[in-house]
C-alpha positions in Angstrom: 12.1 -1.2 13.9 8.7 -1.7 12.7 8.8 -0.9 8.9 12.5 -2.8 8.8 10.8 -6.3 10.5 7.7 -5.8 7.8 7.1 -6.2 3.7 4.5 -4.9 1.6 3.0 -7.9 -0.8 1.6 -7.5 -4.2 -1.3 -9.9 -4.3 -2.7 -10.9 -8.0 -6.1 -11.6 -6.8 -9.3 -11.3 -8.9 -12.5 -9.9 -7.5 -15.9 -12.2 -6.9 -13.1 -15.3 -6.6 -10.9 -14.1 -4.5 -11.6 -10.9 -2.9 -15.5 -8.8 -3.5 -15.1 -4.7 -3.1 -19.1 -4.8 -1.4 -17.5 -7.1 1.0 -17.4 -6.2 5.7 -14.0 -4.8 6.6 -13.6 -7.4 9.9 -11.7 -4.6 11.5 -14.4 -1.3 11.3 -17.0 -3.7 11.6 -15.7 -4.6 15.2 -17.2 -1.0 16.5 -13.7 0.6 16.9 -14.2 4.6 17.5 -13.0 6.7 14.3 -10.0 7.8 16.4 -9.2 3.8 17.0 -9.2 3.2 13.4 -7.1 6.7 12.9 -4.5 5.3 15.0 -4.5 1.8 13.4 -3.7 3.6 9.6 -7.1 4.2 8.5 -7.3 7.7 6.8 -10.0 9.9 6.7 -9.0 11.1 3.2 -9.1 7.7 2.0 -11.7 5.5 4.7 -15.6 5.8 5.0 -15.5 5.6 9.0 -18.9 5.6 8.7 -19.6 2.2 7.1 -18.6 -1.0 7.2 -17.8 -2.2 3.9 -13.8 -2.3 2.9 -12.2 0.5 1.8 -10.8 -0.4 -1.9 -7.2 0.6 -0.1 -7.6 -1.8 2.0 -8.5 -4.6 0.9 -8.9 -8.5 1.9 -9.5 -12.0 0.7 -12.8 -13.4 1.8 -12.6 -14.5 5.4 -11.3 -18.4 5.6 -9.6 -18.4 1.8 -6.1 -19.3 1.2 -4.4 -18.0 -1.4 -1.6 -19.4 -3.8 1.4 -18.7 -3.4 2.0 -17.8 -7.0 -0.1 -15.0 -6.3 2.2 -13.8 -3.7 4.6 -11.4 -4.7 7.0 -9.8 -2.1 7.7 -6.1 -3.8 11.3 -4.7 -4.1 12.9 -0.9 -4.7 16.7 -0.7 -5.4 17.1 -4.3 -4.1 15.4 -4.1 -0.8 12.6 -5.5 0.5 12.3 -3.1 3.5 8.8 -1.1 4.4 10.7 1.9 5.0 13.1 1.7 2.0 9.2 1.0 -0.3 8.3 4.1 1.9 10.7 6.9 1.4 10.8 6.0 -2.4 6.8 6.5 -2.4 7.1 9.4 -0.7 10.5 10.2 -3.0 8.9 9.3 -6.6 5.0 10.1 -6.1 3.1 12.9 -5.1 1.8 11.1 -1.9 1.3 13.2 1.2 1.0 11.1 3.6 0.9 13.8 6.3 -2.4 14.4 5.2 -3.5 10.4 4.1 -2.8 9.2 7.0 -1.3 11.4 9.8 -0.4 8.9 12.5 2.0 7.5 10.1 3.7 10.8 9.1 4.1 11.8 12.9 5.9 7.9 13.9 8.1 8.8 10.8 9.3 12.7 11.7 9.6 11.6 15.6 11.9 9.2 14.6 13.6 11.4 12.0 13.0 9.2 9.2 11.4 11.5 6.8 
């Protein structure tokens, strides 16, 4: 399962040095249709799919800009760095409504009895 293979990183990056809130989202800028973006994880609730600007939830560093490893930290919850464990922690301990935010991920998780 892919959620056991991925980790979540905490990035200690600074605006105007490592990223810019007004930067262009390189995926949205490729001209994909809305359905493709939604299947890829973009959320109608948190993404402006009419704009190529980067959404605040989906920031990235400047193109060709390296980040020093001292600015990276692997996230852990209850001694686990597996994405599924972190996701379940967030779902059980916050008001995150993943069904509304990312229906594609919600359907995937439900279809495999992961949540």
